[in-house]
TORKE-336459 format. One line per 8 residues: their letters; for each residue x, y, z of N, C-alpha, C, O. Coordinates in pm, 1 decimal, decimal comma. Last residue first. Layout:
A> X Y Z X Y Z X Y Z X Y Z ~ ...
END
This chain:
GASAYLGV> 1685,4 3801,5 3595,2 1796,9 3816,0 3687,5 1921,9 3764,9 3637,9 2023,3 3771,7 3707,3 ~ 1487,1 3740,4 3421,5 1534,5 3879,3 3421,1 1660,8 3895,1 3504,6 1735,3 3991,5 3486,9 ~ 1400,0 3484,2 3465,0 1486,8 3505,9 3348,4 1542,0 3647,9 3343,7 1635,9 3673,8 3268,4 ~ 1243,7 3519,3 3694,1 1361,0 3433,1 3701,0 1456,3 3458,9 3585,3 1578,1 3456,4 3602,9 ~ 1033,8 3675,3 3600,9 1127,2 3732,2 3697,8 1253,5 3650,9 3708,1 1361,0 3707,1 3728,9 ~ 914,0 3492,2 3424,3 961,6 3621,3 3374,9 1062,8 3682,2 3470,1 1165,5 3734,8 3427,1 ~ 843,7 3282,6 3598,6 939,6 3259,4 3490,3 997,3 3389,0 3436,5 1116,4 3395,9 3406,1 ~ 649,3 3409,4 3754,9 771,4 3361,1 3818,6 880,1 3340,8 3712,8 995,5 3377,4 3734,8
KQLQLAES> 455,3 3450,0 3553,3 512,0 3563,8 3625,8 644,4 3525,2 3691,1 741,4 3600,6 3683,3 ~ 392,7 3187,6 3483,6 448,2 3277,2 3382,3 517,9 3395,5 3450,1 626,7 3435,9 3408,9 ~ 282,3 3099,4 3723,7 402,7 3034,6 3672,5 471,2 3123,3 3568,6 594,0 3132,8 3566,1 ~ 58,4 3270,3 3732,4 158,3 3275,5 3839,0 289,9 3213,4 3791,8 397,0 3268,5 3817,2 ~ -82,5 3187,9 3506,0 -33,3 3325,7 3514,6 75,1 3339,2 3620,4 172,9 3411,4 3600,5 ~ -140,2 2923,8 3581,7 -61,0 2950,1 3461,1 -1,6 3089,9 3466,5 116,0 3108,9 3435,3 ~ -302,7 2966,6 3805,6 -176,0 2894,0 3821,1 -84,3 2920,4 3702,5 36,3 2937,7 3720,2 ~ -517,5 3096,6 3681,0 -438,1 3170,1 3779,4 -304,2 3100,2 3805,9 -203,0 3167,2 3826,4
RSGIHKRS> -622,0 2892,4 3520,7 -561,6 3008,9 3457,0 -472,5 3084,6 3555,5 -364,7 3131,4 3518,7 ~ -535,5 2563,8 3648,5 -621,6 2680,9 3634,5 -545,1 2794,2 3565,1 -422,6 2791,8 3553,0 ~ -358,2 2354,5 3669,0 -500,6 2324,2 3673,1 -592,8 2443,4 3654,1 -714,4 2427,0 3644,7 ~ -71,9 2223,3 3551,0 -138,2 2352,2 3573,6 -287,1 2329,2 3562,1 -336,5 2288,8 3456,8 ~ 195,0 2027,0 3649,9 53,7 2027,0 3611,4 -6,2 2162,9 3646,8 7,7 2210,6 3759,4 ~ 521,7 2057,5 3519,1 427,9 2087,9 3626,2 286,3 2084,0 3571,8 260,0 2131,7 3461,4 ~ 664,4 1990,8 3302,5 729,9 1973,6 3432,1 633,0 1990,6 3547,8 658,0 1944,9 3659,4 ~ 565,8 1812,1 3013,4 539,6 1919,6 3110,4 606,0 1888,5 3242,7 604,3 1774,7 3289,5
PRARGFDM> 806,9 1710,2 2776,1 703,9 1673,2 2874,0 688,7 1785,9 2976,1 786,8 1846,7 3018,8 ~ 852,9 1953,2 2510,4 903,8 1868,1 2618,0 787,6 1822,5 2704,9 682,6 1886,6 2708,1 ~ 945,5 2116,1 2213,5 840,2 2048,2 2291,4 904,4 1951,8 2390,6 998,0 1879,0 2357,6 ~ 1122,5 2228,2 2042,5 1135,0 2266,1 2184,8 1030,0 2198,5 2272,5 1026,4 2221,6 2393,4 ~ 1044,5 2125,8 1795,5 1181,8 2106,3 1841,9 1203,2 2140,0 1988,1 1293,6 2085,4 2051,3 ~ 813,1 2139,6 1654,4 804,8 2080,5 1787,7 943,7 2055,2 1846,6 959,0 1973,0 1937,0 ~ 686,7 2299,6 1419,7 812,7 2315,2 1493,1 801,1 2269,2 1637,9 782,0 2348,9 1729,8 ~ 335,0 2397,5 1400,7 457,9 2334,3 1352,7 571,2 2354,4 1453,2 553,6 2417,6 1557,4
LIALPLQG> -8,9 2371,4 1375,0 101,5 2408,8 1462,6 225,3 2328,5 1423,1 220,1 2205,8 1413,4 ~ -220,0 2482,8 1131,0 -137,3 2368,3 1169,6 -20,4 2419,8 1251,9 58,1 2502,0 1204,7 ~ -545,8 2575,3 1042,4 -422,8 2612,5 1111,8 -350,0 2486,5 1156,9 -410,3 2395,4 1213,5 ~ -714,6 2601,7 740,4 -684,2 2512,0 851,0 -550,8 2553,6 910,7 -452,2 2566,2 838,1 ~ -979,5 2798,2 589,2 -838,6 2767,7 615,2 -823,5 2677,0 737,5 -908,6 2676,0 826,4 ~ -1277,8 2636,6 464,1 -1212,7 2737,2 547,5 -1065,9 2700,6 565,9 -1031,1 2582,7 558,8 ~ -1309,8 2534,0 118,9 -1309,1 2508,3 263,1 -1245,0 2625,2 336,9 -1168,2 2702,4 279,5 ~ -1282,4 2579,1 -153,7 -1415,6 2557,1 -100,7 -1422,6 2529,3 48,3 -1531,0 2503,2 100,3
KRHTILVN> -957,3 2453,5 -170,6 -1067,8 2515,2 -244,8 -1202,0 2477,3 -182,2 -1231,2 2359,7 -160,5 ~ -762,1 2505,6 106,9 -823,2 2408,0 18,2 -944,7 2473,3 -44,7 -1023,7 2539,8 22,3 ~ -476,2 2609,0 259,2 -589,9 2658,2 180,6 -638,8 2544,9 92,1 -562,7 2493,7 10,0 ~ -331,4 2626,5 583,6 -351,9 2558,5 456,3 -476,0 2614,6 389,6 -568,5 2661,5 455,9 ~ -93,3 2792,8 767,1 -233,8 2795,7 728,2 -245,3 2726,6 592,7 -176,6 2764,1 497,7 ~ 120,7 2728,4 1040,1 96,7 2729,9 896,3 -52,9 2726,8 872,1 -128,7 2665,8 947,5 ~ 301,7 2867,0 1293,4 166,3 2826,6 1255,6 154,6 2838,3 1104,2 176,0 2945,4 1047,5 ~ 534,8 2980,1 1367,3 524,6 2834,7 1382,1 383,2 2783,7 1355,6 349,4 2670,8 1391,2
GPKVDNHA> 506,0 3252,6 1351,7 590,8 3187,4 1252,9 586,3 3035,5 1258,8 629,5 2968,8 1164,7 ~ 350,1 3314,0 1583,9 292,2 3317,5 1448,7 375,1 3244,5 1342,8 318,8 3181,1 1253,6 ~ 422,4 3064,4 1833,9 435,0 3200,2 1781,8 383,2 3198,9 1638,6 373,6 3092,2 1578,0 ~ 518,7 2852,6 2080,6 402,0 2893,1 2002,2 418,6 3039,6 1964,6 427,7 3127,1 2050,7 ~ 711,5 2693,4 2212,4 752,8 2788,0 2108,7 634,7 2826,7 2019,1 648,4 2833,0 1897,0 ~ 625,6 2498,4 2395,7 735,2 2588,8 2432,7 780,0 2687,4 2324,8 878,4 2758,5 2344,9 ~ 451,1 2278,2 2419,7 512,2 2312,0 2290,6 635,1 2399,6 2309,7 737,9 2376,7 2246,1 ~ 442,3 2023,0 2657,7 436,7 2167,7 2636,1 510,1 2197,6 2506,3 620,5 2147,4 2485,0
YPTDLGHM> 250,5 1728,4 2719,2 362,8 1796,6 2656,4 334,4 1945,3 2646,8 220,3 1988,3 2630,4 ~ 162,1 1475,7 2957,9 134,6 1603,4 2890,9 262,7 1666,4 2835,4 369,0 1658,5 2896,9 ~ 122,6 1157,6 2919,3 234,2 1242,0 2960,7 213,9 1374,1 2887,7 244,6 1384,6 2768,9 ~ -132,6 1122,0 2815,0 -95,8 1055,8 2940,6 26,6 1122,4 3002,4 33,0 1141,2 3123,8 ~ -246,8 1448,5 2693,9 -186,6 1316,3 2675,9 -154,1 1253,8 2811,3 -148,4 1324,5 2911,9 ~ -336,0 1708,2 2716,3 -420,6 1602,4 2770,8 -365,8 1461,8 2752,3 -431,3 1364,9 2790,8 ~ -168,4 1875,4 2582,5 -170,3 1887,0 2728,4 -249,4 1774,2 2793,9 -232,5 1747,1 2912,8 ~ -229,3 1810,1 2318,9 -94,0 1786,0 2371,3 -92,6 1784,8 2523,4 -24,1 1703,4 2585,3
HKLGSCLQ> -499,0 1900,4 2312,9 -467,0 1759,0 2290,5 -329,2 1725,2 2347,6 -313,2 1624,3 2416,3 ~ -460,0 2171,8 2348,1 -535,6 2097,5 2449,0 -507,7 1947,9 2436,0 -494,5 1877,5 2536,2 ~ -331,0 2230,3 2108,0 -257,8 2244,0 2234,4 -327,4 2167,2 2346,4 -261,6 2104,9 2429,7 ~ -544,6 2183,3 1929,9 -420,3 2107,0 1919,6 -338,9 2111,9 2047,9 -284,4 2010,6 2091,8 ~ -727,8 2375,2 2020,2 -764,5 2233,8 2022,2 -639,8 2145,1 2015,3 -630,2 2044,6 2085,7 ~ -591,4 2608,8 1962,9 -619,2 2574,8 2102,3 -655,4 2427,3 2116,5 -617,4 2362,6 2214,1 ~ -597,0 2595,9 1682,3 -469,4 2592,3 1754,3 -489,3 2552,6 1900,1 -413,2 2472,4 1954,2 ~ -874,3 2614,4 1637,2 -798,7 2498,5 1589,8 -666,1 2485,1 1664,6 -628,0 2375,4 1705,4
QTLKDPIV> -935,0 2865,1 1746,1 -995,9 2744,2 1802,8 -917,7 2619,7 1762,1 -897,2 2529,7 1843,6 ~ -788,6 3025,2 1566,3 -753,6 3023,8 1708,8 -810,3 2899,9 1776,2 -741,2 2835,8 1855,5 ~ -932,0 2975,5 1332,3 -790,7 2940,9 1338,9 -744,6 2932,3 1484,5 -669,7 2841,6 1520,9 ~ -1183,1 3080,8 1403,5 -1169,7 2938,0 1372,4 -1023,8 2893,9 1383,1 -995,2 2786,9 1436,8 ~ -1114,1 3353,6 1433,9 -1169,9 3277,8 1546,2 -1154,2 3127,6 1524,8 -1116,4 3055,1 1616,9 ~ -1029,3 3423,1 1172,4 -933,3 3423,8 1283,9 -983,9 3344,9 1405,2 -905,7 3277,1 1471,9 ~ -1292,8 3370,7 1044,4 -1171,3 3298,6 1008,6 -1066,9 3305,0 1120,2 -1018,3 3199,5 1161,0 ~ -1482,0 3545,8 1158,2 -1500,0 3400,8 1170,1 -1369,4 3327,1 1143,7 -1338,1 3230,7 1213,5
SSLEKLQQ> -1434,1 3803,9 1087,9 -1389,9 3762,9 1222,0 -1403,2 3612,9 1241,2 -1341,5 3557,3 1332,1 ~ -1301,2 3823,3 760,6 -1418,6 3806,8 845,1 -1368,4 3762,4 981,8 -1269,1 3690,1 990,1 ~ -1036,5 4039,8 672,8 -1084,2 3906,4 709,8 -1214,7 3915,4 787,6 -1234,0 4004,9 869,9 ~ -906,8 4243,8 524,9 -1048,1 4252,0 559,2 -1105,7 4114,6 589,2 -1210,9 4077,6 537,2 ~ -646,2 4178,6 463,4 -670,8 4281,5 564,8 -815,7 4288,4 608,8 -844,5 4334,5 719,3 ~ -469,3 3944,0 376,3 -615,0 3954,3 383,0 -655,4 4052,2 491,6 -694,8 4011,2 600,7 ~ -194,5 3968,3 407,0 -252,6 3965,9 272,9 -403,1 3991,8 275,2 -456,9 4055,2 184,4 ~ -159,3 3955,6 682,4 -113,9 4074,4 610,7 -178,3 4082,2 472,8 -212,9 4190,9 426,7
FIQLVDST> -257,5 3704,7 742,8 -325,6 3820,7 799,0 -282,6 3950,0 729,3 -361,7 4043,7 718,8 ~ -71,8 3543,5 598,0 -215,6 3538,1 569,4 -283,3 3665,4 619,1 -358,9 3727,8 544,7 ~ 173,0 3610,0 720,2 152,4 3634,1 577,5 3,8 3638,6 544,6 -41,4 3727,0 471,8 ~ 124,5 3524,3 985,2 151,5 3665,0 957,2 128,8 3697,8 810,2 71,6 3802,1 778,3 ~ 90,5 3243,6 955,2 -19,1 3328,8 1000,6 4,0 3475,7 965,7 -88,3 3543,8 921,2 ~ 239,6 3113,9 653,2 232,4 3132,1 797,5 126,6 3237,9 830,6 80,6 3311,3 743,2 ~ 95,4 2888,6 413,0 153,7 3018,1 447,9 155,3 3027,9 598,9 80,1 2957,4 666,3 ~ 70,3 2647,8 150,4 69,1 2684,6 291,4 133,5 2821,8 307,2 215,0 2864,3 225,3
PFSEKRAQ> -108,5 2464,1 -100,9 -27,5 2577,7 -58,7 -39,5 2604,9 90,9 -146,0 2587,2 150,1 ~ -90,5 2105,1 -89,5 -166,1 2227,8 -107,9 -85,0 2342,0 -51,3 -1,3 2321,0 36,5 ~ -86,9 1763,2 -155,3 -12,0 1886,9 -151,3 -105,2 2004,5 -172,8 -188,6 2003,4 -263,3 ~ -68,8 1442,9 -33,7 -158,3 1551,4 -72,2 -84,1 1681,7 -53,7 -25,6 1706,9 51,6 ~ 17,5 1118,8 -106,9 65,9 1251,5 -69,2 -32,0 1355,1 -121,0 -71,8 1353,5 -237,5 ~ -62,8 812,8 15,9 -107,6 916,4 -76,3 -59,5 1052,4 -25,8 -92,8 1094,2 85,1 ~ 144,4 532,5 39,6 86,9 650,7 105,0 50,7 754,0 -1,3 126,1 777,7 -95,7 ~ 61,2 214,1 -90,5 141,6 335,1 -102,9 69,2 452,7 -38,4 -50,9 471,5 -58,0
M> 84,7 -118,2 0,0 0,0 0,0 0,0 88,7 123,8 0,0 180,3 135,8 81,4
END
């Protein structure tokens, strides 16, 4: 059995948003939901993983005729098993705050 390769144009998020200045709010919302869904999946694994490098340049947008764009999170070179379980937004903000002060010193 031979794998079927499917090819379609891709762009990063910054290129897409720069090219399409009058985007419907539905498209950015859908792209954000797709990215959050992927991150939620990574965080929900038996051994949760942290991407550690989420930024516009690491998000590709695919275009298929007749369909909404699809966001794909790329570059997992810095992904690592999570060191700490974060159960709430306030815990995440506290950890981020501690990390910022730790790296400033």
